[in-house]
C-alpha positions in Angstrom: 0.1 17.3 -36.7 -0.2 13.8 -35.3 -1.0 10.5 -36.9 -1.8 7.5 -34.8 -1.4 4.1 -36.5 -2.1 0.8 -34.7 -2.7 -1.3 -37.7 0.9 -2.5 -38.1 1.6 -3.5 -34.5 2.7 -7.0 -33.6 0.7 -9.0 -31.1 3.3 -8.2 -28.4 3.1 -4.5 -29.2 -0.7 -4.6 -29.1 -0.5 -6.1 -25.6 2.0 -3.4 -24.7 -0.3 -0.7 -26.1 -3.2 -2.0 -24.1 -1.3 -2.0 -20.8 0.4 1.4 -21.3 -2.6 3.3 -22.6 -4.7 2.1 -19.6 -1.8 2.9 -17.2 -1.4 6.4 -18.8 -5.1 7.0 -18.5 -4.9 6.4 -14.8 -1.7 8.4 -14.2 0.0 11.0 -16.4 3.0 10.8 -14.1 3.9 7.3 -15.4 7.7 7.1 -15.9 9.2 5.4 -18.9 11.2 3.1 -16.6 7.9 2.1 -14.9 6.3 1.5 -18.2 9.2 -0.7 -19.3 8.9 -2.8 -16.1 5.2 -3.2 -16.6 5.9 -4.7 -20.0 9.1 -6.6 -19.1 11.1 -4.7 -21.6 13.7 -1.9 -21.7 13.0 1.9 -21.8 14.6 2.1 -25.3 12.1 -0.4 -26.6 9.3 1.5 -25.1 10.6 4.7 -26.9 10.8 2.7 -30.2 7.3 1.4 -29.7 5.7 4.9 -29.2 7.5 6.3 -32.2 6.1 3.4 -34.3 2.6 4.4 -33.1 3.2 8.0 -34.4 4.4 9.8 -31.2 7.7 11.6 -30.9 8.3 10.7 -27.2 6.9 8.6 -24.4 5.8 11.8 -22.6 3.6 12.7 -25.7 2.1 9.2 -25.6 1.2 9.2 -22.0 -0.3 12.7 -22.1 -2.3 11.8 -25.1 -3.9 8.8 -23.4 -4.4 10.6 -20.1 -6.5 13.2 -22.0 -4.1 16.1 -21.5 -3.0 18.6 -24.2 0.1 17.8 -26.2 2.0 20.5 -28.1 -1.0 22.7 -28.5 -0.4 26.4 -29.0 -1.4 28.9 -26.4 -5.0 30.1 -26.9 -5.2 33.4 -28.5 -7.8 35.5 -30.4 -7.4 35.3 -34.1 -9.4 35.6 -37.3 -10.1 32.5 -39.5 -7.7 33.9 -42.1 -4.9 34.2 -39.5 -5.6 30.7 -38.3 -5.4 29.3 -41.8 -2.2 31.2 -42.5 -0.7 29.6 -39.4 -1.9 26.2 -40.6 -0.3 26.7 -44.0 2.9 28.0 -42.5 3.2 24.8 -40.4 1.8 22.4 -43.0 3.5 19.0 -42.9 3.6 17.3 -46.3 4.6 14.0 -44.6 1.0 13.7 -43.4 -0.1 13.6 -47.0 2.6 11.0 -47.9 1.5 8.9 -44.9 -2.2 9.2 -45.9 -1.4 8.1 -49.5 0.8 5.2 -48.4 -2.3 3.8 -46.6 -5.1 4.4 -49.2 -3.0 3.0 -52.0 -3.4 -0.4 -50.3 -7.2 -0.4 -50.8 -9.2 -0.8 -54.1 -12.5 0.0 -52.4 -13.0 3.2 -50.3 -16.1 4.3 -48.5 -16.0 8.0 -47.6 -18.3 9.1 -44.8 -19.2 12.4 -43.3 -22.1 14.3 -41.6 -23.4 17.8 -42.2 -20.8 20.0 -43.8 -18.2 17.2 -43.5 -20.3 15.2 -45.9 -19.8 18.0 -48.5 -16.0 17.6 -48.0 -16.4 13.8 -48.4 -18.4 14.3 -51.6 -15.7 16.6 -53.0 -12.9 14.2 -52.1 -14.8 11.3 -53.7 -15.3 13.3 -56.9 -11.6 14.4 -57.1 -10.3 10.9 -56.2 -12.3 9.3 -58.9 -10.6 11.6 -61.5 -7.1 10.4 -60.6 -7.6 6.7 -59.6 -9.5 3.7 -60.7 -10.6 2.8 -57.2 -14.2 1.8 -56.3 -15.3 4.9 -54.4 -18.6 5.4 -52.6 -19.6 8.5 -50.6 -22.3 8.3 -48.0 -23.8 9.9 -44.8 -25.7 6.8 -43.8 -24.1 4.4 -41.4 -26.2 1.4 -42.4 -25.3 1.9 -46.1 -21.6 2.1 -45.2 -21.9 -1.1 -43.1 -23.6 -3.0 -46.0 -20.9 -2.0 -48.5 -18.0 -2.8 -46.2 -16.1 -6.0 -46.6 -12.5 -7.3 -46.5 -10.2 -5.0 -48.4 -12.3 -2.0 -47.9 -11.2 1.3 -46.2 -13.9 3.3 -44.4 -12.7 7.0 -44.4 -14.5 9.3 -42.0 -14.2 13.1 -42.1 -14.9 15.0 -38.9 -13.7 18.4 -37.6 -13.6 17.4 -33.9 -15.0 13.9 -33.7 -17.4 15.2 -31.0 -20.6 15.7 -32.9 -21.5 12.0 -32.8 -19.7 8.9 -31.8 -18.3 6.8 -34.7 -17.3 3.8 -32.5 -20.3 1.7 -33.5 -19.7 2.3 -37.2 -16.0 1.4 -36.8 -16.8 -1.7 -34.8 -19.4 -3.0 -37.3 -17.3 -2.3 -40.4 -14.3 -4.0 -38.6 -16.4 -7.1 -38.2 -16.8 -7.3 -42.0 -13.0 -7.3 -42.4 -12.8 -3.6 -43.4 -10.3 -1.1 -42.0 -11.2 2.4 -40.9 -9.5 5.8 -40.9 -10.6 9.0 -39.1 -9.6 12.4 -40.5 -9.9 15.1 -37.8 -9.1 18.7 -38.4 -8.5 19.6 -34.8 -6.1 18.0 -32.4 -8.2 16.4 -29.6 -7.1 13.6 -27.3 -10.0 13.7 -24.8 -11.1 10.3 -26.0 -9.8 7.3 -27.7 -11.2 6.5 -31.2 -11.5 3.0 -32.5 -10.3 3.7 -36.0 -7.3 1.8 -37.3 -5.7 5.1 -38.6 -6.2 8.6 -37.2 -4.9 11.8 -38.7 -5.1 15.1 -36.9 -4.5 17.8 -39.5 -4.1 21.0 -37.4 -3.1 22.1 -34.0 -4.7 25.5 -34.6 -8.3 25.3 -33.3 -11.3 27.1 -34.4 -13.3 29.0 -31.8 -14.9 26.9 -29.1 -17.9 29.2 -29.4 -18.7 27.7 -32.8 -20.9 24.6 -32.9 -19.7 21.6 -35.0 -21.8 22.5 -38.1 -20.7 26.2 -37.8 -17.0 25.4 -38.1 -15.3 25.8 -41.5 -14.0 22.8 -43.5 -11.3 24.8 -45.3 -8.5 22.7 -43.8 -10.1 19.6 -45.3 -10.2 21.1 -48.7 -6.6 22.2 -48.5 -5.6 18.7 -47.5 -7.7 17.1 -50.2 -6.1 19.3 -52.9 -2.6 18.4 -51.7 -3.5 14.7 -51.8 -4.9 15.0 -55.4 -1.8 17.0 -56.5 0.4 14.2 -55.2 -1.6 11.6 -57.0 -1.3 13.5 -60.3 2.5 13.6 -60.1 
């Protein structure tokens, strides 16, 4: 699991991130010493910076922004039950803790999803309303989400792969209102850079590439949701 968090970066770190993400996209062979020289800093500070973003190493950071696979299991044939068993076996409760530490900052949450992901969004909105007093809205319409968004709002988007449609326009327009955004992806995919302030990848165990987006299960979302609600009830 990987969580990418750019919201808490200083201005200097944001500049570093812009330089290094672009350099990594151009060359996956970028060395940490070269990265340090580009930013007029030390390799140790580069390492500290990428860990603050949510990566374990600089190598993981540069592979992510060059569009290459990072710590993804070898492809093998498996049933959906076997995949879910692997997911449960490797479930990281720290992802739930990290998620909760973020949503607790917001009194107003807009939950967005399309197709089957909208059903997951509706379920999460219903469950969240039973354990918090937050202002919660669930929608599958971009214009409605944009109208509701304002300062102090968190837009939370559910998507299995992030490939069915682009959410960049939605993220940009809600950001202009002062709102923050979070993207919850089931599958780990670094082929493109998303504009959300927070990104959570829930699983490294992919569903079949033969399945279209609306055909893929949302079981991992529901497991994650139940863990979040269980934590809130404690």
